[in-house]
C-alpha positions as semicolon CSV with decimal commas, in nm:
position;residue;x (nm);y (nm);z (nm)
1;M;5,276;3,684;-0,655
2;S;5,447;3,501;-0,390
3;L;5,446;3,136;-0,312
4;T;5,218;3,202;-0,003
5;A;4,979;3,411;-0,200
6;L;4,950;3,120;-0,497
7;T;4,879;2,866;-0,221
8;S;4,607;3,090;-0,026
9;A;4,466;3,199;-0,393
10;Y;4,448;2,819;-0,445
11;R;4,306;2,729;-0,160
12;L;4,010;3,025;-0,225
13;R;3,932;2,875;-0,527
14;T;3,932;2,521;-0,455
15;L;3,715;2,636;-0,126
16;C;3,474;2,822;-0,393
17;R;3,441;2,557;-0,586
18;L;3,372;2,278;-0,251
19;Q;3,128;2,505;-0,183
20;R;2,986;2,527;-0,474
21;I;2,919;2,152;-0,538
22;Q;2,797;2,124;-0,169
23;G;2,553;2,421;-0,277
24;H;2,443;2,208;-0,561
25;M;2,413;1,884;-0,367
26;M;2,235;2,080;-0,080
27;S;1,974;2,246;-0,416
28;S;1,943;1,900;-0,611
29;Q;1,804;1,750;-0,254
30;V;1,580;2,061;-0,219
31;D;1,462;2,026;-0,562
32;S;1,408;1,672;-0,539
33;G;1,214;1,773;-0,192
34;V;1,378;1,551;0,076
35;L;1,665;1,595;0,291
36;L;1,937;1,376;0,321
37;E;2,190;1,456;0,649
38;K;2,451;1,273;0,831
39;V;2,373;1,376;1,206
40;G;2,551;1,234;1,506
41;C;2,498;0,841;1,493
42;A;2,172;0,912;1,265
43;G;2,137;0,938;0,885
44;V;1,836;1,150;0,914
45;I;1,598;1,187;0,629
46;T;1,324;1,487;0,587
47;L;1,040;1,462;0,345
48;N;1,100;1,919;0,240
49;R;0,805;1,930;0,024
50;P;0,556;2,065;0,303
51;K;0,321;2,292;0,088
52;A;0,241;1,944;-0,075
53;L;0,232;1,808;0,261
54;N;0,562;1,649;0,161
55;A;0,371;1,408;-0,111
56;L;0,624;1,134;-0,172
57;N;0,711;1,179;-0,578
58;M;0,971;1,006;-0,824
59;P;1,281;1,227;-0,722
60;M;1,211;1,191;-0,369
61;V;1,247;0,782;-0,397
62;Q;1,547;0,806;-0,629
63;H;1,731;0,969;-0,356
64;I;1,624;0,814;-0,063
65;Y;1,652;0,469;-0,190
66;P;2,091;0,509;-0,240
67;Q;2,118;0,705;0,061
68;L;1,938;0,400;0,280
69;K;2,120;0,121;0,117
70;K;2,461;0,337;0,188
71;W;2,386;0,419;0,550
72;E;2,272;0,027;0,569
73;S;2,649;-0,055;0,540
74;D;2,804;0,224;0,701
75;N;2,970;0,145;0,991
76;E;2,978;0,506;1,157
77;T;2,589;0,517;1,109
78;D;2,402;0,344;1,369
79;I;2,020;0,443;1,287
80;V;1,815;0,608;1,041
81;I;1,556;0,887;1,121
82;I;1,292;0,966;0,874
83;R;1,044;1,265;0,949
84;G;0,860;1,546;0,743
85;A;0,869;1,902;0,700
86;G;0,661;2,209;0,780
87;G;0,426;2,044;1,106
88;K;0,161;1,935;0,910
89;A;0,283;1,623;0,732
90;F;0,483;1,311;0,753
91;C;0,332;1,265;0,412
92;A;-0,003;1,256;0,291
93;G;0,075;1,008;0,015
94;G;0,216;0,939;-0,295
95;D;0,200;1,199;-0,604
96;I;-0,090;1,047;-0,729
97;R;-0,189;1,362;-0,996
98;A;0,147;1,247;-1,189
99;V;0,102;0,910;-1,196
100;T;-0,238;0,935;-1,331
101;E;-0,148;1,223;-1,584
102;A;0,117;0,947;-1,709
103;G;-0,112;0,649;-1,692
104;K;-0,348;0,848;-1,953
105;V;-0,052;0,898;-2,193
106;G;0,094;0,568;-2,151
107;D;0,417;0,731;-2,011
108;P;0,660;0,521;-1,817
109;L;0,625;0,701;-1,485
110;A;0,323;0,500;-1,438
111;E;0,506;0,205;-1,446
112;D;0,853;0,336;-1,262
113;F;0,683;0,512;-1,010
114;F;0,530;0,200;-0,847
115;R;0,827;-0,034;-0,892
116;E;1,101;0,216;-0,721
117;E;0,847;0,293;-0,459
118;Y;0,771;-0,037;-0,361
119;T;1,198;-0,100;-0,416
120;L;1,208;0,118;-0,108
121;N;0,936;0,000;0,101
122;H;1,144;-0,328;0,075
123;A;1,453;-0,192;0,164
124;I;1,238;-0,009;0,454
125;G;1,143;-0,370;0,604
126;T;1,474;-0,502;0,549
127;C;1,703;-0,257;0,687
128;R;1,952;-0,389;0,915
129;K;1,990;-0,073;1,127
130;P;1,728;0,018;1,355
131;Y;1,455;0,243;1,151
132;I;1,243;0,481;1,356
133;A;0,995;0,725;1,168
134;L;0,807;0,965;1,321
135;I;0,511;1,053;1,204
136;G;0,316;1,334;1,344
137;G;0,067;1,529;1,119
138;I;-0,099;1,365;0,821
139;T;0,041;0,999;0,772
140;M;-0,175;0,835;0,436
141;G;-0,114;0,567;0,190
142;G;0,265;0,657;0,094
143;G;0,367;0,783;0,390
144;V;0,218;0,489;0,533
145;G;0,475;0,322;0,286
146;L;0,802;0,498;0,433
147;S;0,713;0,434;0,802
148;V;0,487;0,150;0,868
149;H;0,787;-0,109;0,756
150;G;1,047;0,001;0,962
151;R;1,124;-0,070;1,316
152;F;0,986;0,203;1,456
153;R;0,677;0,430;1,423
154;V;0,631;0,718;1,658
155;A;0,291;0,895;1,644
156;T;0,224;1,189;1,818
157;E;-0,128;1,361;1,920
158;K;-0,112;1,545;1,534
159;T;-0,051;1,188;1,381
160;L;-0,306;1,103;1,132
161;F;-0,336;0,778;0,961
162;A;-0,533;0,660;0,717
163;M;-0,524;0,416;0,417
164;P;-0,817;0,592;0,175
165;E;-0,726;0,449;-0,132
166;T;-1,096;0,238;-0,215
167;A;-1,230;0,626;-0,208
168;I;-1,014;0,708;-0,565
169;G;-1,044;0,402;-0,764
170;L;-0,721;0,208;-0,601
171;F;-0,627;-0,031;-0,323
172;P;-0,436;0,024;0,058
173;D;-0,084;-0,046;-0,113
174;V;0,281;0,030;-0,016
175;G;0,289;-0,305;0,180
176;G;-0,065;-0,264;0,297
177;G;-0,112;-0,620;0,185
178;Y;0,139;-0,734;0,459
179;F;0,079;-0,487;0,739
180;L;-0,310;-0,475;0,779
181;P;-0,397;-0,839;0,804
182;R;-0,124;-0,898;1,096
183;L;-0,305;-0,591;1,307
184;Q;-0,624;-0,748;1,578
185;G;-0,898;-0,910;1,446
186;Q;-1,038;-0,818;1,143
187;L;-0,893;-0,447;1,224
188;G;-0,715;-0,468;0,905
189;L;-0,999;-0,546;0,662
190;F;-1,187;-0,244;0,824
191;L;-0,936;0,005;0,784
192;A;-0,853;-0,084;0,435
193;L;-1,189;-0,121;0,308
194;T;-1,346;0,188;0,507
195;G;-1,012;0,414;0,474
196;F;-1,121;0,532;0,878
197;R;-0,925;0,726;1,002
198;L;-0,678;0,696;1,310
199;K;-0,567;1,001;1,530
200;G;-0,287;1,099;1,802
201;R;-0,289;0,783;2,057
202;D;-0,463;0,539;1,864
203;V;-0,248;0,487;1,572
204;Q;-0,098;0,316;1,825
205;R;-0,330;0,137;1,961
206;A;-0,416;-0,002;1,655
207;G;-0,047;-0,111;1,604
208;V;0,007;0,052;1,323
209;A;0,241;0,290;1,530
210;T;0,506;0,127;1,810
211;H;0,528;0,426;2,037
212;F;0,350;0,745;2,112
213;V;0,546;1,069;2,207
214;E;0,386;1,411;2,258
215;S;0,507;1,624;1,951
216;E;0,661;1,878;2,200
217;K;0,903;1,612;2,279
218;I;1,002;1,527;1,959
219;P;1,268;1,721;1,949
220;E;1,438;1,623;2,236
221;L;1,393;1,280;2,143
222;E;1,528;1,323;1,821
223;K;1,872;1,452;1,983
224;E;1,901;1,200;2,248
225;L;1,896;0,943;1,960
226;V;2,106;1,095;1,755
227;D;2,352;1,154;2,011
228;L;2,352;0,745;2,123
229;K;2,645;0,583;2,103
230;S;2,682;0,294;1,860
231;P;2,284;0,203;1,970
232;S;2,137;-0,134;1,954
233;A;1,772;-0,153;1,846
234;E;1,700;-0,227;2,264
235;D;1,898;0,089;2,325
236;V;1,692;0,268;2,077
237;S;1,362;0,086;2,173
238;R;1,452;0,231;2,571
239;V;1,465;0,554;2,482
240;L;1,145;0,587;2,281
241;D;1,001;0,360;2,582
242;S;1,111;0,654;2,840
243;Y;0,943;0,939;2,651
244;Q;0,644;0,727;2,586
245;N;0,626;0,696;2,947
246;Q;0,644;1,046;2,960
247;S;0,320;1,166;2,716
248;A;-0,004;1,132;2,913
249;L;-0,193;1,338;2,690
250;G;-0,436;1,100;2,535
251;A;-0,370;0,824;2,811
252;D;-0,741;0,855;2,989
253;K;-0,932;0,859;2,655
254;P;-1,032;0,445;2,512
255;F;-0,936;0,351;2,206
256;V;-1,217;0,556;1,950
257;L;-1,319;0,220;1,834
258;E;-1,288;0,002;2,160
259;Q;-1,655;-0,082;2,183
260;H;-1,687;-0,147;1,840
261;M;-1,398;-0,411;1,822
262;S;-1,606;-0,730;1,871
263;D;-1,833;-0,581;1,607
264;I;-1,587;-0,481;1,368
265;D;-1,445;-0,868;1,370
266;R;-1,818;-1,025;1,343
267;L;-1,903;-0,836;1,075
268;F;-1,579;-0,825;0,904
269;S;-1,623;-1,170;0,925
270;S;-1,774;-1,265;0,551
271;S;-1,638;-1,462;0,257
272;S;-1,676;-1,176;-0,009
273;V;-1,742;-0,773;0,016
274;E;-2,094;-0,869;-0,074
275;G;-2,153;-1,088;0,271
276;I;-1,965;-0,787;0,475
277;V;-2,263;-0,528;0,317
278;Q;-2,490;-0,786;0,408
279;N;-2,394;-0,832;0,718
280;L;-2,383;-0,407;0,799
281;K;-2,745;-0,370;0,658
282;A;-2,870;-0,663;0,904
283;D;-2,737;-0,525;1,189
284;G;-2,838;-0,161;1,121
285;S;-2,661;-0,039;1,422
286;E;-2,527;0,357;1,383
287;F;-2,213;0,219;1,366
288;A;-2,315;-0,055;1,075
289;N;-2,488;0,166;0,870
290;T;-2,234;0,402;0,880
291;Q;-1,991;0,158;0,738
292;A;-2,228;0,054;0,520
293;K;-2,311;0,394;0,353
294;M;-1,921;0,430;0,351
295;L;-1,818;0,115;0,148
296;S;-2,088;0,208;-0,112
297;R;-1,936;0,529;-0,173
298;M;-1,609;0,330;-0,241
299;S;-1,507;0,152;-0,622
300;P;-1,686;-0,135;-0,637
301;T;-1,363;-0,314;-0,828
302;S;-1,159;-0,150;-0,520
303;L;-1,341;-0,337;-0,240
304;K;-1,305;-0,634;-0,421
305;I;-0,926;-0,645;-0,534
306;T;-0,869;-0,475;-0,172
307;Y;-1,034;-0,804;-0,002
308;R;-0,902;-1,012;-0,166
309;Q;-0,488;-0,828;-0,151
310;L;-0,550;-0,845;0,250
311;Q;-0,666;-1,248;0,191
312;A;-0,348;-1,364;0,043
313;G;-0,134;-1,133;0,193
314;A;-0,175;-1,270;0,525
315;A;0,007;-1,561;0,422
316;L;0,280;-1,380;0,247
317;S;0,616;-1,192;0,287
318;L;0,635;-0,862;0,253
319;Q;0,857;-0,902;-0,115
320;D;0,589;-1,122;-0,228
321;V;0,324;-0,927;-0,068
322;L;0,469;-0,637;-0,284
323;V;0,527;-0,822;-0,604
324;M;0,108;-0,887;-0,590
325;E;0,064;-0,515;-0,543
326;Y;0,262;-0,377;-0,847
327;R;0,056;-0,622;-1,049
328;L;-0,287;-0,455;-0,897
329;S;-0,082;-0,128;-0,949
330;Q;-0,050;-0,194;-1,308
331;A;-0,414;-0,328;-1,335
332;C;-0,565;-0,015;-1,128
333;M;-0,331;0,202;-1,426
334;R;-0,523;-0,025;-1,745
335;G;-0,881;0,024;-1,552
336;C;-1,057;0,315;-1,538
337;D;-1,209;0,362;-1,176
338;F;-0,831;0,546;-1,090
339;Y;-0,853;0,777;-1,361
340;E;-1,199;0,873;-1,234
341;G;-1,140;0,854;-0,833
342;V;-0,858;1,085;-0,893
343;R;-1,034;1,297;-1,087
344;S;-1,345;1,298;-0,858
345;V;-1,171;1,364;-0,514
346;L;-0,862;1,570;-0,618
347;I;-0,885;1,723;-0,917
348;D;-1,280;1,843;-0,974
349;K;-1,322;1,768;-0,625
350;D;-1,739;1,699;-0,660
351;Q;-1,688;1,388;-0,488
352;N;-1,949;1,205;-0,722
353;P;-1,746;0,968;-0,897
354;K;-1,901;0,752;-1,166
355;W;-1,738;0,399;-1,103
356;N;-1,773;0,128;-1,377
357;P;-1,901;-0,121;-1,283
358;S;-2,124;0,073;-1,045
359;T;-2,201;-0,217;-0,821
360;L;-2,041;-0,502;-0,666
361;E;-2,232;-0,774;-0,811
362;E;-2,112;-0,629;-1,137
363;V;-1,757;-0,690;-1,055
364;S;-1,696;-1,032;-1,151
365;E;-1,430;-1,321;-1,025
366;E;-1,245;-1,316;-1,337
367;S;-1,222;-0,928;-1,360
368;V;-1,071;-0,914;-1,045
369;E;-0,877;-1,272;-1,029
370;Q;-0,713;-1,106;-1,428
371;C;-0,590;-0,799;-1,200
372;F;-0,341;-1,078;-0,977
373;S;-0,188;-1,219;-1,280
374;S;0,158;-1,237;-1,375
375;L;0,305;-0,916;-1,584
376;G;0,582;-1,176;-1,719
377;E;0,906;-1,028;-1,758
378;K;0,756;-0,683;-1,640
379;D;0,661;-0,832;-1,249
380;L;0,870;-0,651;-0,976
381;T;1,198;-0,806;-0,859
382;F;1,409;-0,833;-0,586
C-alpha cells in the first residue's frame, strides 16, 4: 500500500474513531436527559426529557453543573441559555418518584439528589456570566430552581408557574426560601402555602420572570442572543427589552391577583399558619374561602415548615437558605407526609392524602424546630 493510501486509511480510522466518541458523548447526553452545546457566544443547556415534561433527575444535574462551571470560566463563552425541549414544559419539577423510592429503602439518592440539586441552584445564583432561562410551558419546583436564581427569566404566554410542594408533604425548596419572601408584600407566602398557579404574563407581573416574550418570537430571540459579540449583561437586557416591547399579548388584561393583593397582604400577615387560616375563615369572602379550602388540603406539617422557612429566608443569603433547605429536605425524608403526598398525588392519584399529624394544632413547635436542626457533618457545604 502506498504512503498516500496508508495516510488516507489512517485519517479515515481517526475520523471514524472521533465520530464514535462524539456519538457516544451525544448519546450519553441524550441518555442523561440534557443536551449541552456551544452555539455562537452562548453555552446552551436543553432539558431533553419531553415525555417526562423535562423533570429534573440526578444524571441531568450531574451533567449540567460541571458544564456550567466550565462555561463560567471559559473566555469564549459569554452567556448561558437554558431551555426545555418539546414545547409543553421548561421543567415540571424534580424526579420526585425516584427520590421517594430511594427514601423508603434508605438509598443514598435521597440525600445526594437534594445535595447536588441545591449545589446547582447555588451555582446558577452566583454565575458570573449572564444566565438566561427561557421558561416557556410548565415551570414548577425543580424547574423554578433552574431558572429563578439566574439573571434573566423569560416567560411566554405558555408559561405555567407554581410551587406546589405543600400538596405532597414537602416545602417550596430549590431556594424558595430566598426568592419567595422577596416578592411584593405577602405574595410569596401566599404562593408558597397555597401552590397557586400563575400563567403567562402574570409570571412576570409577580416578579418571578424578568421579561415576557411571545412564544413565536423565542426562536428569533435565541438566534439574536447567540449571535451577540462579547455581550455584557446590559447588552442582553437591551435585546430582551426590545423583544418584550414587541410582545403585546395579554397586556390589556390586569394581573390575575391585582384585585386581591391588599387582601393577600392583610390575610396572610399573621404570626402563625393557624392565624392565617383564622383570618381567611373570618373574612368570609369568596377569595378567602377558596384559599382556606386549599390550605385544608395541604400537609399541616408542610404548611408550618414552609411558613417558618420563608420567615427565616427573608433575612438570609441564597447560600444560607439552601443550607437550611437541605436540612428540611432530610427532615421530610425521615417523616411520613412526603411519601403519603407523592402516593396520593403522583402514584395512586386519589388526591386523598392521610396526613400525620392531620391538623395544624397537632403539629408541635418542637417538631417543626427539629426539622431546622443541623445535620452536623452531613450539612450542605459550598
